[in-house]
C-alpha positions as CSV (number, residue, x, y, z in Angstrom):
1,M,-19.5,-7.8,4.0
2,G,-16.4,-9.7,5.1
3,N,-13.0,-10.0,3.5
4,P,-10.4,-12.7,3.7
5,Y,-8.2,-10.7,6.1
6,G,-10.7,-10.2,8.9
7,L,-10.8,-6.4,8.4
8,R,-14.0,-4.6,9.2
9,E,-15.6,-2.8,6.2
10,E,-15.8,0.4,8.2
11,D,-12.0,0.3,8.8
12,I,-11.4,-0.2,5.1
13,D,-13.7,2.6,4.3
14,K,-11.8,5.0,6.6
15,V,-8.5,4.0,4.9
16,R,-10.1,4.5,1.4
17,A,-11.3,7.9,2.5
18,R,-7.7,8.8,3.6
19,D,-5.8,7.3,0.7
20,K,-7.3,8.9,-2.5
21,V,-4.1,8.2,-4.6
22,C,-1.6,5.4,-4.4
23,V,0.4,5.7,-1.2
24,Y,3.6,4.9,-3.1
25,C,3.5,6.3,-6.7
26,H,0.7,8.8,-6.1
27,K,-1.3,7.9,-9.2
28,Q,-5.0,8.1,-9.4
29,M,-6.6,4.7,-8.8
30,F,-10.0,3.3,-9.8
31,K,-12.4,0.6,-8.7
32,P,-11.7,-2.7,-10.4
33,S,-13.7,-2.9,-13.7
34,K,-13.2,-4.2,-17.2
35,E,-12.9,-0.7,-18.5
36,V,-9.9,0.2,-16.3
37,W,-6.3,-1.2,-16.7
38,R,-5.7,-3.6,-13.9
39,G,-2.5,-1.8,-12.8
40,D,-4.7,1.3,-12.0
41,W,-7.0,-0.6,-9.7
42,A,-7.1,0.4,-6.0
43,T,-6.0,-2.4,-3.8
44,I,-5.6,-3.0,-0.1
45,E,-1.9,-2.9,0.8
46,H,-0.7,-4.7,3.9
47,L,2.2,-2.6,5.1
48,N,3.4,-5.6,7.1
49,H,4.8,-8.2,4.8
50,L,3.8,-11.2,6.9
51,P,0.6,-12.1,8.6
52,P,-1.4,-11.3,10.6
53,W,-3.2,-8.9,8.2
54,D,-6.2,-8.0,10.3
55,N,-4.9,-4.8,11.8
56,P,-6.5,-1.6,10.3
57,N,-3.5,0.4,11.4
58,T,-1.2,-1.4,9.1
59,I,-3.2,-1.2,5.8
60,A,-3.2,1.5,3.1
61,I,-4.6,1.8,-0.4
62,C,-2.2,1.5,-3.3
63,C,-2.4,0.8,-7.0
64,S,-2.3,-2.8,-8.2
65,S,1.0,-2.2,-10.0
66,C,2.8,-1.2,-6.8
67,N,1.0,-3.9,-4.8
68,S,2.1,-6.6,-7.3
69,S,5.6,-5.3,-7.5
70,R,6.1,-5.3,-3.8
71,G,4.8,-8.8,-3.2
72,N,5.9,-10.1,0.2
73,K,9.0,-7.9,0.5
74,T,9.5,-5.5,3.4
75,I,8.9,-2.0,2.3
76,L,12.5,-0.9,2.8
77,N,13.8,-3.9,0.7
78,W,11.2,-3.1,-2.0
79,F,12.5,0.5,-2.2
80,N,15.8,-1.0,-3.6
81,S,14.0,-2.6,-6.6
82,K,14.2,-1.4,-10.2
83,F,10.5,-0.8,-10.1
84,C,10.8,1.7,-7.2
85,H,14.0,3.3,-8.7
86,D,12.2,3.8,-12.0
87,K,9.1,5.4,-10.4
88,G,10.9,7.5,-7.8
89,I,9.4,5.5,-4.9
90,N,11.5,6.0,-1.7
91,P,11.0,6.9,1.9
92,Q,11.0,10.6,1.1
93,A,8.3,10.2,-1.6
94,V,5.7,8.0,0.0
95,A,2.5,9.0,1.8
96,A,2.5,9.7,5.5
97,P,1.0,6.4,6.6
98,V,3.8,4.5,4.9
99,L,6.5,6.7,6.3
100,A,5.0,6.3,9.8
101,Y,4.9,2.5,9.4
102,I,8.5,2.1,8.2
103,R,9.7,4.3,11.1
104,E,7.8,2.4,13.7
105,Y,8.0,-1.2,12.3
106,E,11.0,-1.3,9.9
107,G,13.4,0.9,11.8
108,Y,13.7,3.6,9.2
109,G,15.5,6.7,10.5
110,D,17.1,5.0,13.5
């Protein structure tokens, strides 16, 4: 089954197996359904804020709340938002794939 980003389903499955909780706020996520609040849905997060979005090494799984809040901001810029401040989301608190990404692609720690 395809997706609009050109990612292979097996790559997405590997990321879903790795990211069991939101990579930002660490809350439990659920498959989209009418019984679950939309903010708790598991979503594909493109760590890069601009296309292309077909690289399985630059995706993670995060909750819909974090994904919606971030929008098209870079991760480091998003960390300065009220949303992140209120939820304690910062470079020291995120999951390893996000930290690796911001170190390699956004210059964090230089």
